[in-house]
KOLLOMAR-53102 format. One record per residue (C-alpha): residue number from 1; residue in three letters; x, y, z. Coordinates in steps of 0.1 Angstrom, whole numbers, plus 5000, padded with zeros to 4 digits. Each point is the difference from the previous one (the first is absolute). Example, Ala and Ser with C-alpha at 12.3 -4.5 7.8 and 13.67 -1.06 7.14 Angstrom:
<sites>
+-----+------+------+------+------+
! seq ! type !    u !    v !    w !
+-----+------+------+------+------+
!   1 !  ALA ! 5123 ! 4955 ! 5078 !
!   2 !  SER ! 5014 ! 5034 ! 4993 !
+-----+------+------+------+------+
</sites>
This chain:
<sites>
+-----+------+------+------+------+
! seq ! type !    u !    v !    w !
+-----+------+------+------+------+
!   1 !  GLY ! 5000 ! 5000 ! 5000 !
!   2 !  GLY ! 5028 ! 5024 ! 5009 !
!   3 !  GLY ! 5018 ! 4992 ! 4968 !
!   4 !  GLY ! 4970 ! 5007 ! 4979 !
!   5 !  GLY ! 4994 ! 5033 ! 5017 !
!   6 !  GLY ! 5036 ! 5011 ! 4995 !
!   7 !  GLY ! 4998 ! 4991 ! 4962 !
!   8 !  GLY ! 4968 ! 5020 ! 4997 !
!   9 !  ARG ! 5016 ! 5031 ! 5016 !
!  10 !  ALA ! 5030 ! 4997 ! 4977 !
!  11 !  GLU ! 4978 ! 4997 ! 4970 !
!  12 !  ALA ! 4979 ! 5030 ! 5011 !
!  13 !  GLY ! 5032 ! 5020 ! 5005 !
!  14 !  ARG ! 5011 ! 4991 ! 4965 !
!  15 !  ALA ! 4967 ! 5011 ! 4986 !
!  16 !  GLN ! 5001 ! 5033 ! 5018 !
!  17 !  ALA ! 5036 ! 5006 ! 4989 !
!  18 !  ALA ! 4993 ! 4993 ! 4963 !
!  19 !  PRO ! 5000 ! 5034 ! 4983 !
!  20 !  ALA ! 4980 ! 5011 ! 4970 !
!  21 !  ARG ! 5023 ! 5015 ! 4975 !
!  22 !  GLY ! 4988 ! 5028 ! 4978 !
!  23 !  HIS ! 5013 ! 5010 ! 4966 !
!  24 !  ARG ! 5037 ! 5002 ! 4993 !
!  25 !  GLY ! 5018 ! 5023 ! 5023 !
!  26 !  ALA ! 4972 ! 5002 ! 5026 !
!  27 !  PRO ! 5010 ! 4993 ! 5037 !
!  28 !  ARG ! 4990 ! 4967 ! 5016 !
!  29 !  SER ! 4970 ! 5003 ! 5022 !
!  30 !  SER ! 4998 ! 4984 ! 5035 !
!  31 !  ALA ! 4962 ! 4999 ! 5002 !
!  32 !  GLY ! 4984 ! 4971 ! 5018 !
!  33 !  PRO ! 4978 ! 4974 ! 4983 !
!  34 !  GLY ! 4967 ! 5018 ! 5008 !
!  35 !  GLU ! 5013 ! 5033 ! 4984 !
!  36 !  VAL ! 5013 ! 4982 ! 4970 !
!  37 !  TRP ! 4967 ! 4981 ! 4994 !
!  38 !  ALA ! 4981 ! 5033 ! 5004 !
!  39 !  ARG ! 5023 ! 5019 ! 4976 !
!  40 !  LEU ! 4999 ! 4973 ! 4973 !
!  41 !  GLY ! 4963 ! 4995 ! 5002 !
!  42 !  PRO ! 4979 ! 4977 ! 4978 !
!  43 !  GLY ! 5014 ! 4985 ! 4969 !
!  44 !  HIS ! 5029 ! 4982 ! 5016 !
!  45 !  GLY ! 4981 ! 4970 ! 5014 !
!  46 !  LEU ! 4993 ! 5021 ! 5031 !
!  47 !  PRO ! 4968 ! 5008 ! 5020 !
!  48 !  PRO ! 4979 ! 5029 ! 4987 !
!  49 !  ALA ! 5004 ! 5035 ! 5013 !
!  50 !  GLY ! 4985 ! 5005 ! 5035 !
!  51 !  GLN ! 5005 ! 4964 ! 5010 !
!  52 !  GLU ! 5026 ! 4991 ! 5026 !
!  53 !  PRO ! 5029 ! 4979 ! 4988 !
!  54 !  PRO ! 5002 ! 4964 ! 5013 !
!  55 !  ALA ! 5019 ! 4996 ! 5032 !
!  56 !  LEU ! 5033 ! 4981 ! 4998 !
!  57 !  GLN ! 4996 ! 4965 ! 5014 !
!  58 !  PRO ! 5030 ! 4982 ! 5014 !
!  59 !  GLY ! 5013 ! 4973 ! 4976 !
!  60 !  VAL ! 4976 ! 5010 ! 4972 !
!  61 !  PRO ! 5016 ! 5015 ! 4968 !
!  62 !  HIS ! 4985 ! 5033 ! 4988 !
!  63 !  PRO ! 5003 ! 5016 ! 4966 !
!  64 !  GLN ! 5025 ! 5028 ! 4998 !
!  65 !  PRO ! 4992 ! 5032 ! 4981 !
!  66 !  ARG ! 5014 ! 5002 ! 4965 !
!  67 !  ARG ! 5028 ! 5024 ! 4996 !
!  68 !  HIS ! 5000 ! 5022 ! 4969 !
!  69 !  ARG ! 5015 ! 5031 ! 4984 !
!  70 !  LEU ! 4968 ! 5017 ! 4989 !
!  71 !  LEU ! 4992 ! 5036 ! 5007 !
!  72 !  PRO ! 4972 ! 5007 ! 5024 !
!  73 !  GLY ! 4968 ! 4998 ! 4981 !
!  74 !  ALA ! 5016 ! 4986 ! 4968 !
!  75 !  GLN ! 4981 ! 4973 ! 4981 !
!  76 !  ARG ! 5014 ! 4965 ! 5003 !
!  77 !  PRO ! 5008 ! 4985 ! 4966 !
!  78 !  HIS ! 4982 ! 4968 ! 4988 !
!  79 !  ARG ! 5032 ! 4979 ! 4998 !
!  80 !  PRO ! 5027 ! 5015 ! 5022 !
!  81 !  HIS ! 5036 ! 4991 ! 4999 !
!  82 !  VAL ! 5006 ! 4984 ! 5034 !
!  83 !  ARG ! 5035 ! 4994 ! 5014 !
!  84 !  ASP ! 5004 ! 4983 ! 5034 !
!  85 !  GLY ! 4964 ! 5006 ! 5008 !
!  86 !  GLU ! 5004 ! 5038 ! 4993 !
!  87 !  LEU ! 4982 ! 5019 ! 4972 !
!  88 !  VAL ! 5027 ! 5018 ! 4980 !
!  89 !  GLN ! 4993 ! 5030 ! 4978 !
!  90 !  TYR ! 5024 ! 5024 ! 4982 !
!  91 !  HIS ! 5003 ! 5035 ! 4986 !
!  92 !  TYR ! 5023 ! 5015 ! 4975 !
!  93 !  GLY ! 5035 ! 5013 ! 5007 !
!  94 !  LEU ! 5034 ! 5005 ! 4986 !
!  95 !  LYS ! 5008 ! 4962 ! 5003 !
!  96 !  ASP ! 4975 ! 4995 ! 4972 !
!  97 !  LEU ! 5025 ! 5014 ! 4976 !
!  98 !  VAL ! 5025 ! 4972 ! 5007 !
!  99 !  THR ! 4972 ! 4974 ! 4996 !
! 100 !  ILE ! 4989 ! 5015 ! 4967 !
! 101 !  LEU ! 5036 ! 4999 ! 4988 !
! 102 !  PHE ! 5003 ! 4963 ! 5008 !
! 103 !  TYR ! 4968 ! 4992 ! 4982 !
! 104 !  ILE ! 5011 ! 5020 ! 4970 !
! 105 !  PHE ! 5028 ! 4975 ! 4994 !
! 106 !  ILE ! 4975 ! 4971 ! 5005 !
! 107 !  ALA ! 4978 ! 5016 ! 4974 !
! 108 !  ILE ! 5028 ! 5003 ! 4975 !
! 109 !  ILE ! 5009 ! 4963 ! 5005 !
! 110 !  LEU ! 4964 ! 4989 ! 4995 !
! 111 !  HIS ! 4997 ! 5023 ! 4969 !
! 112 !  ALA ! 5030 ! 4982 ! 4985 !
! 113 !  VAL ! 4986 ! 4966 ! 5008 !
! 114 !  VAL ! 4967 ! 5007 ! 4983 !
! 115 !  GLN ! 5017 ! 5015 ! 4970 !
! 116 !  GLU ! 5025 ! 4971 ! 4995 !
! 117 !  TYR ! 4978 ! 4970 ! 5008 !
! 118 !  ALA ! 4967 ! 5011 ! 4986 !
! 119 !  LEU ! 5000 ! 5030 ! 4977 !
! 120 !  ASP ! 5032 ! 4993 ! 4980 !
! 121 !  LYS ! 4988 ! 4965 ! 4992 !
! 122 !  ILE ! 4967 ! 5013 ! 4987 !
! 123 !  ASN ! 5017 ! 5027 ! 4980 !
! 124 !  ARG ! 5022 ! 4975 ! 4982 !
! 125 !  ARG ! 4969 ! 4981 ! 4988 !
! 126 !  LEU ! 4980 ! 5031 ! 4989 !
! 127 !  HIS ! 5028 ! 5017 ! 4980 !
! 128 !  LEU ! 4987 ! 5035 ! 5008 !
! 129 !  SER ! 5014 ! 5032 ! 4986 !
! 130 !  LYS ! 5022 ! 5022 ! 5022 !
! 131 !  VAL ! 4971 ! 5024 ! 5010 !
! 132 !  LYS ! 4976 ! 4972 ! 5008 !
! 133 !  HIS ! 5027 ! 4981 ! 5018 !
! 134 !  SER ! 5005 ! 5030 ! 5024 !
! 135 !  LYS ! 4962 ! 5004 ! 5006 !
! 136 !  PHE ! 4996 ! 4962 ! 5005 !
! 137 !  ASN ! 5027 ! 5000 ! 5027 !
! 138 !  GLU ! 4984 ! 5030 ! 5017 !
! 139 !  SER ! 4965 ! 4985 ! 5000 !
! 140 !  GLY ! 5014 ! 4966 ! 5011 !
! 141 !  GLN ! 5017 ! 5014 ! 5030 !
! 142 !  LEU ! 4970 ! 5021 ! 5010 !
! 143 !  VAL ! 4976 ! 4970 ! 4996 !
! 144 !  ALA ! 5020 ! 4980 ! 5025 !
! 145 !  PHE ! 5002 ! 5030 ! 5024 !
! 146 !  HIS ! 4964 ! 5010 ! 4997 !
! 147 !  LEU ! 4987 ! 4965 ! 5004 !
! 148 !  THR ! 5021 ! 4995 ! 5032 !
! 149 !  SER ! 4990 ! 5033 ! 5014 !
! 150 !  VAL ! 4962 ! 4995 ! 4993 !
! 151 !  ILE ! 5001 ! 4966 ! 5019 !
! 152 !  TRP ! 5021 ! 5014 ! 5028 !
! 153 !  CYS ! 4980 ! 5032 ! 5004 !
! 154 !  LEU ! 4967 ! 4982 ! 4999 !
! 155 !  TYR ! 5012 ! 4976 ! 5027 !
! 156 !  VAL ! 5011 ! 5030 ! 5022 !
! 157 !  VAL ! 4967 ! 5020 ! 4997 !
! 158 !  VAL ! 4979 ! 4969 ! 5007 !
! 159 !  THR ! 5019 ! 4988 ! 5030 !
! 160 !  GLU ! 5002 ! 5035 ! 5015 !
! 161 !  GLY ! 4963 ! 5005 ! 4995 !
! 162 !  TYR ! 5001 ! 5031 ! 4978 !
! 163 !  ILE ! 4975 ! 4987 ! 4975 !
! 164 !  SER ! 4975 ! 4986 ! 5025 !
! 165 !  ASN ! 5001 ! 5033 ! 5020 !
! 166 !  PRO ! 5004 ! 5030 ! 4977 !
! 167 !  ARG ! 4998 ! 5024 ! 5029 !
! 168 !  SER ! 5034 ! 4988 ! 5011 !
! 169 !  LEU ! 5015 ! 5019 ! 4971 !
! 170 !  TRP ! 4995 ! 5033 ! 5020 !
! 171 !  GLU ! 4991 ! 4990 ! 5035 !
! 172 !  ASN ! 5027 ! 5005 ! 5027 !
! 173 !  TYR ! 5020 ! 5021 ! 4975 !
! 174 !  PRO ! 5030 ! 5005 ! 4999 !
! 175 !  HIS ! 5010 ! 4964 ! 4997 !
! 176 !  VAL ! 5035 ! 5005 ! 5013 !
! 177 !  TYR ! 5006 ! 4964 ! 5011 !
! 178 !  LEU ! 4999 ! 4974 ! 4973 !
! 179 !  PRO ! 4997 ! 4962 ! 5000 !
! 180 !  TYR ! 5031 ! 4982 ! 4989 !
! 181 !  GLN ! 4985 ! 4988 ! 4966 !
! 182 !  VAL ! 4988 ! 5035 ! 4991 !
! 183 !  LYS ! 5034 ! 5016 ! 5007 !
! 184 !  PHE ! 5018 ! 4973 ! 4982 !
! 185 !  PHE ! 4978 ! 5003 ! 4970 !
! 186 !  TYR ! 5006 ! 5038 ! 4997 !
! 187 !  LEU ! 5038 ! 4996 ! 5004 !
! 188 !  CYS ! 5000 ! 4973 ! 4972 !
! 189 !  GLN ! 4980 ! 5023 ! 4977 !
! 190 !  LEU ! 5023 ! 5029 ! 5005 !
! 191 !  ALA ! 5030 ! 4977 ! 4994 !
! 192 !  TYR ! 4986 ! 4986 ! 4968 !
! 193 !  TRP ! 4993 ! 5034 ! 4984 !
! 194 !  LEU ! 5034 ! 5014 ! 5011 !
! 195 !  HIS ! 5017 ! 4970 ! 4985 !
! 196 !  ALA ! 4983 ! 5008 ! 4967 !
! 197 !  LEU ! 5022 ! 5031 ! 4997 !
! 198 !  PRO ! 5033 ! 4981 ! 4995 !
! 199 !  GLU ! 4982 ! 4974 ! 4980 !
! 200 !  LEU ! 4996 ! 5027 ! 4973 !
! 201 !  TYR ! 5037 ! 4998 ! 4995 !
! 202 !  PHE ! 5004 ! 4962 ! 5004 !
! 203 !  GLN ! 4972 ! 4993 ! 4975 !
! 204 !  LYS ! 5014 ! 5026 ! 4975 !
! 205 !  VAL ! 4967 ! 5016 ! 4995 !
! 206 !  ARG ! 4997 ! 5022 ! 4970 !
! 207 !  LYS ! 5003 ! 5038 ! 5005 !
! 208 !  GLU ! 4965 ! 5006 ! 4987 !
! 209 !  GLU ! 4985 ! 4977 ! 5027 !
! 210 !  ILE ! 5020 ! 5014 ! 5030 !
! 211 !  PRO ! 4978 ! 5031 ! 5006 !
! 212 !  ARG ! 4968 ! 4980 ! 5000 !
! 213 !  GLN ! 5014 ! 4974 ! 5024 !
! 214 !  LEU ! 5015 ! 5026 ! 5023 !
! 215 !  ARG ! 4966 ! 5017 ! 5002 !
! 216 !  CYS ! 4983 ! 4968 ! 5009 !
! 217 !  ILE ! 5026 ! 4990 ! 5026 !
! 218 !  THR ! 4998 ! 5035 ! 5016 !
! 219 !  LEU ! 4962 ! 5000 ! 5003 !
! 220 !  TYR ! 5001 ! 4966 ! 5017 !
! 221 !  LEU ! 5027 ! 5011 ! 5024 !
! 222 !  LEU ! 4981 ! 5032 ! 5009 !
! 223 !  HIS ! 4967 ! 4982 ! 5006 !
! 224 !  ILE ! 5015 ! 4971 ! 5021 !
! 225 !  ALA ! 5023 ! 5022 ! 5020 !
! 226 !  GLY ! 4973 ! 5026 ! 5005 !
! 227 !  ALA ! 4976 ! 4974 ! 5014 !
! 228 !  TYR ! 5028 ! 4986 ! 5022 !
! 229 !  LEU ! 5011 ! 5033 ! 5015 !
! 230 !  LEU ! 4966 ! 5016 ! 5003 !
! 231 !  ASN ! 4987 ! 4969 ! 5020 !
! 232 !  LEU ! 4975 ! 4992 ! 4973 !
! 233 !  THR ! 5012 ! 4964 ! 4996 !
! 234 !  ARG ! 4966 ! 4984 ! 5001 !
! 235 !  LEU ! 4986 ! 5022 ! 4972 !
! 236 !  GLY ! 5032 ! 4995 ! 4981 !
! 237 !  LEU ! 4997 ! 4962 ! 5001 !
! 238 !  ILE ! 4965 ! 5001 ! 4984 !
! 239 !  LEU ! 5011 ! 5024 ! 4974 !
! 240 !  LEU ! 5031 ! 4980 ! 4991 !
! 241 !  LEU ! 4979 ! 4969 ! 4997 !
! 242 !  LEU ! 4977 ! 5017 ! 4975 !
! 243 !  GLN ! 5029 ! 5016 ! 4980 !
! 244 !  TYR ! 5020 ! 4967 ! 4998 !
! 245 !  LEU ! 4970 ! 4981 ! 4989 !
! 246 !  ALA ! 4994 ! 5023 ! 4970 !
! 247 !  GLU ! 5037 ! 5000 ! 4992 !
! 248 !  PHE ! 5002 ! 4962 ! 5001 !
! 249 !  PHE ! 4973 ! 4997 ! 4973 !
! 250 !  PHE ! 5016 ! 5026 ! 4978 !
! 251 !  HIS ! 5035 ! 4985 ! 4999 !
! 252 !  MET ! 4985 ! 4965 ! 4997 !
! 253 !  ALA ! 4981 ! 5012 ! 4970 !
! 254 !  ARG ! 5032 ! 5014 ! 4985 !
! 255 !  LEU ! 5018 ! 4967 ! 5004 !
! 256 !  VAL ! 4971 ! 4981 ! 4983 !
! 257 !  TYR ! 5000 ! 5026 ! 4972 !
! 258 !  PHE ! 5038 ! 4996 ! 4994 !
! 259 !  THR ! 4995 ! 4962 ! 4996 !
! 260 !  ASP ! 4969 ! 5003 ! 4978 !
! 261 !  GLU ! 4992 ! 5034 ! 4985 !
! 262 !  ASN ! 4965 ! 4990 ! 4991 !
! 263 !  ASN ! 4991 ! 4993 ! 5036 !
! 264 !  GLU ! 4988 ! 5032 ! 5017 !
! 265 !  LYS ! 4973 ! 4987 ! 5022 !
! 266 !  LEU ! 5019 ! 5007 ! 5032 !
! 267 !  PHE ! 5003 ! 5036 ! 4991 !
! 268 !  ASN ! 4962 ! 5002 ! 5002 !
! 269 !  VAL ! 5001 ! 4983 ! 5034 !
! 270 !  TRP ! 5026 ! 5025 ! 5012 !
! 271 !  ALA ! 4979 ! 5030 ! 4988 !
! 272 !  VAL ! 4971 ! 4988 ! 5021 !
! 273 !  VAL ! 5022 ! 4993 ! 5031 !
! 274 !  PHE ! 5018 ! 5034 ! 4996 !
! 275 !  VAL ! 4967 ! 5020 ! 5000 !
! 276 !  VAL ! 4987 ! 4981 ! 5030 !
! 277 !  THR ! 5032 ! 5004 ! 5020 !
! 278 !  ARG ! 5001 ! 5038 ! 4992 !
! 279 !  LEU ! 4965 ! 5005 ! 5013 !
! 280 !  PHE ! 5007 ! 4980 ! 5032 !
! 281 !  THR ! 5033 ! 5020 ! 5005 !
! 282 !  LEU ! 4983 ! 5033 ! 4997 !
! 283 !  THR ! 4972 ! 4989 ! 5023 !
! 284 !  LEU ! 5024 ! 4989 ! 5027 !
! 285 !  TYR ! 5020 ! 5032 ! 4999 !
! 286 !  ILE ! 4968 ! 5021 ! 5004 !
! 287 !  LEU ! 4986 ! 4977 ! 5027 !
! 288 !  VAL ! 5032 ! 4999 ! 5022 !
! 289 !  ILE ! 5015 ! 5034 ! 4994 !
! 290 !  GLY ! 4968 ! 5020 ! 4995 !
! 291 !  PHE ! 4977 ! 4984 ! 5025 !
! 292 !  GLY ! 5019 ! 4976 ! 5023 !
! 293 !  LEU ! 5030 ! 5020 ! 5011 !
! 294 !  PRO ! 4980 ! 5032 ! 5010 !
! 295 !  ARG ! 4981 ! 4979 ! 5026 !
! 296 !  VAL ! 5032 ! 4988 ! 5017 !
! 297 !  GLU ! 5012 ! 5019 ! 5030 !
! 298 !  SER ! 5026 ! 5026 ! 4993 !
! 299 !  GLN ! 5035 ! 4987 ! 5002 !
! 300 !  ALA ! 5030 ! 5022 ! 5010 !
! 301 !  LEU ! 5036 ! 4997 ! 4991 !
! 302 !  ASP ! 5014 ! 4972 ! 5022 !
! 303 !  PRO ! 5035 ! 4988 ! 4990 !
! 304 !  GLU ! 5001 ! 4976 ! 5029 !
! 305 !  ARG ! 4971 ! 4980 ! 4986 !
! 306 !  GLY ! 5014 ! 5003 ! 4964 !
! 307 !  ASN ! 4973 ! 5025 ! 4990 !
! 308 !  PHE ! 5020 ! 5023 ! 4979 !
! 309 !  PHE ! 4977 ! 5009 ! 4971 !
! 310 !  SER ! 4965 ! 4987 ! 5009 !
! 311 !  PHE ! 4990 ! 5033 ! 5017 !
! 312 !  LEU ! 4999 ! 5016 ! 4966 !
! 313 !  PHE ! 4967 ! 4984 ! 4993 !
! 314 !  ASN ! 4985 ! 5021 ! 5028 !
! 315 !  ASN ! 5000 ! 5029 ! 4976 !
! 316 !  ILE ! 4971 ! 5000 ! 4976 !
! 317 !  LEU ! 5019 ! 5019 ! 4974 !
! 318 !  PHE ! 5027 ! 4973 ! 5000 !
! 319 !  ARG ! 4974 ! 4972 ! 4997 !
! 320 !  MET ! 4982 ! 5017 ! 4972 !
! 321 !  SER ! 5033 ! 5007 ! 4982 !
! 322 !  VAL ! 5009 ! 4963 ! 5002 !
! 323 !  LEU ! 4966 ! 4990 ! 4988 !
! 324 !  LEU ! 5001 ! 5025 ! 4971 !
! 325 !  LEU ! 5034 ! 4987 ! 4989 !
! 326 !  VAL ! 4988 ! 4964 ! 5001 !
! 327 !  CYS ! 4969 ! 5008 ! 4980 !
! 328 !  LEU ! 5020 ! 5019 ! 4974 !
! 329 !  PHE ! 5025 ! 4972 ! 4997 !
! 330 !  GLN ! 4972 ! 4974 ! 4996 !
! 331 !  ALA ! 4983 ! 5022 ! 4974 !
! 332 !  SER ! 5032 ! 5002 ! 4980 !
! 333 !  VAL ! 5004 ! 4963 ! 5001 !
! 334 !  MET ! 4965 ! 4994 ! 4988 !
! 335 !  TRP ! 5004 ! 5026 ! 4972 !
! 336 !  ARG ! 5031 ! 4982 ! 4988 !
! 337 !  PHE ! 4982 ! 4967 ! 5002 !
! 338 !  ILE ! 4970 ! 5013 ! 4980 !
! 339 !  HIS ! 5023 ! 5015 ! 4974 !
! 340 !  PHE ! 5019 ! 4968 ! 4997 !
! 341 !  GLN ! 4968 ! 4979 ! 4996 !
! 342 !  LEU ! 4986 ! 5024 ! 4974 !
! 343 !  ARG ! 5032 ! 4999 ! 4980 !
! 344 !  ARG ! 5001 ! 4962 ! 5002 !
! 345 !  TRP ! 4964 ! 4997 ! 4989 !
! 346 !  ARG ! 5006 ! 5023 ! 4970 !
! 347 !  GLU ! 5029 ! 4979 ! 4990 !
! 348 !  TYR ! 4980 ! 4969 ! 5003 !
! 349 !  TRP ! 4971 ! 5013 ! 4979 !
! 350 !  HIS ! 5023 ! 5014 ! 4974 !
! 351 !  GLU ! 5017 ! 4966 ! 4998 !
! 352 !  GLN ! 4967 ! 4982 ! 4997 !
! 353 !  SER ! 4987 ! 5024 ! 4973 !
! 354 !  SER ! 5033 ! 4996 ! 4980 !
! 355 !  ARG ! 4997 ! 4963 ! 5002 !
! 356 !  LYS ! 4964 ! 5002 ! 4987 !
! 357 !  ARG ! 5010 ! 5022 ! 4971 !
! 358 !  ALA ! 5029 ! 4976 ! 4992 !
! 359 !  ALA ! 4976 ! 4970 ! 5001 !
! 360 !  ALA ! 4975 ! 5018 ! 4978 !
! 361 !  ALA ! 5026 ! 5009 ! 4975 !
! 362 !  ALA ! 5013 ! 4965 ! 4999 !
! 363 !  GLY ! 4965 ! 4987 ! 4995 !
! 364 !  SER ! 4993 ! 5023 ! 4971 !
! 365 !  LYS ! 5033 ! 4990 ! 4983 !
! 366 !  GLN ! 4991 ! 4964 ! 5004 !
! 367 !  GLN ! 4965 ! 5006 ! 4985 !
! 368 !  SER ! 5015 ! 5018 ! 4970 !
! 369 !  LYS ! 5023 ! 4971 ! 4993 !
! 370 !  LEU ! 4971 ! 4976 ! 5001 !
! 371 !  LEU ! 4981 ! 5022 ! 4975 !
! 372 !  LYS ! 5030 ! 5001 ! 4977 !
! 373 !  ARG ! 5001 ! 4962 ! 4999 !
! 374 !  ASP ! 4964 ! 4998 ! 4987 !
! 375 !  SER ! 4997 ! 4994 ! 4962 !
! 376 !  GLY ! 4983 ! 5023 ! 4976 !
! 377 !  TYR ! 4998 ! 5032 ! 5020 !
! 378 !  HIS ! 5004 ! 5034 ! 4984 !
! 379 !  GLU ! 5028 ! 5025 ! 5008 !
! 380 !  ASN ! 5002 ! 5033 ! 4981 !
! 381 !  GLY ! 4975 ! 4987 ! 4975 !
! 382 !  VAL ! 5022 ! 4970 ! 4991 !
! 383 !  VAL ! 4990 ! 4965 ! 5006 !
! 384 !  LYS ! 5026 ! 4981 ! 5020 !
! 385 !  ALA ! 5008 ! 4963 ! 4996 !
! 386 !  GLU ! 5000 ! 4974 ! 5027 !
! 387 !  ASN ! 5036 ! 5006 ! 5008 !
! 388 !  GLY ! 4994 ! 5037 ! 5004 !
! 389 !  THR ! 5016 ! 5011 ! 4966 !
! 390 !  SER ! 4983 ! 5017 ! 4972 !
! 391 !  PRO ! 4993 ! 4976 ! 4970 !
! 392 !  ARG ! 5021 ! 5008 ! 4970 !
! 393 !  THR ! 4980 ! 5012 ! 4970 !
! 394 !  LYS ! 5006 ! 4983 ! 4967 !
! 395 !  LYS ! 5013 ! 5022 ! 4972 !
! 396 !  LEU ! 4979 ! 4997 ! 4968 !
! 397 !  LYS ! 5020 ! 4998 ! 4968 !
! 398 !  SER ! 4990 ! 5025 ! 4974 !
! 399 !  PRO ! 4987 ! 4984 ! 4968 !
+-----+------+------+------+------+
</sites>
């Protein structure tokens, strides 16, 4: 009996001494079990608010509160990264630059592997021209990247619950602390688009193509880095998913077109997907920036929490400026798309009409040849023979 009571007191002492750690850098708390239960509240397998926590019984194991690194009031992700029973979340910092540099080298190696073991073998079979060869390599690399990114991004937004709960895109903003998989996804995205800059030299891209590719790389880097630094990572994930889905269909259609120039069905699929994704993108921007963020409590500049730029969204002028820039950019993208489709349809109908005229001309020539082969028809008032020649007239001898 005495031994059991001593063990119970030791266990109770360990339970009282177990601290509840806060987020990174926060001091350890020495609160007792009752205070810890009351502070954590429901949602951790604990009794509801207002109910007394269960008394510690000697010799009976009791659950310990889960330690985490969340801000007070921050929303718990759907699939947290747990290490040693502790929920770990991250924010951006200078060490991200070293991580990005490491994954730039990884991206260069993967780029070379895809080029050598997949694209070069296909190119040798197709015997493409130099211009088509360059475009085929570009589309092949982007198809592999966009397909991987779509699957990865879809997995992240589903497991984190951003699709099932759209309000999470702006609730508890700024989203300073990120789950592991969200932060890792953004670092890999930045590394890939930064690795595309030296690849312009390695792939010996033509000078005419360099400005277009530089413009594309710069836009991707601005959007991804902007979402990462402004703590709009949840919105950025959804937008990247939509963008990469449309780009995947476009580059897949180009690959199919290079192998068979008469097959343009995937371009029609891409056109539909592109319009739908543009509409969803514009709707999400207006919903989150125009209606969601104004309802969030004002955030002040707080470098200790990693909140360096999010306070800018407190200003309605800044929000409206961002929204106006986004709308103008999306409108310019749609204008270029409509112009491209109209030009493509004009070329298609011009080609069809020229084919019809050529077929009609060939049919008329064939019909005229058949008529010439008929016997006894008249031409210029002269009766032709069966072989198409005029009969020779007999000369009458004069008496």
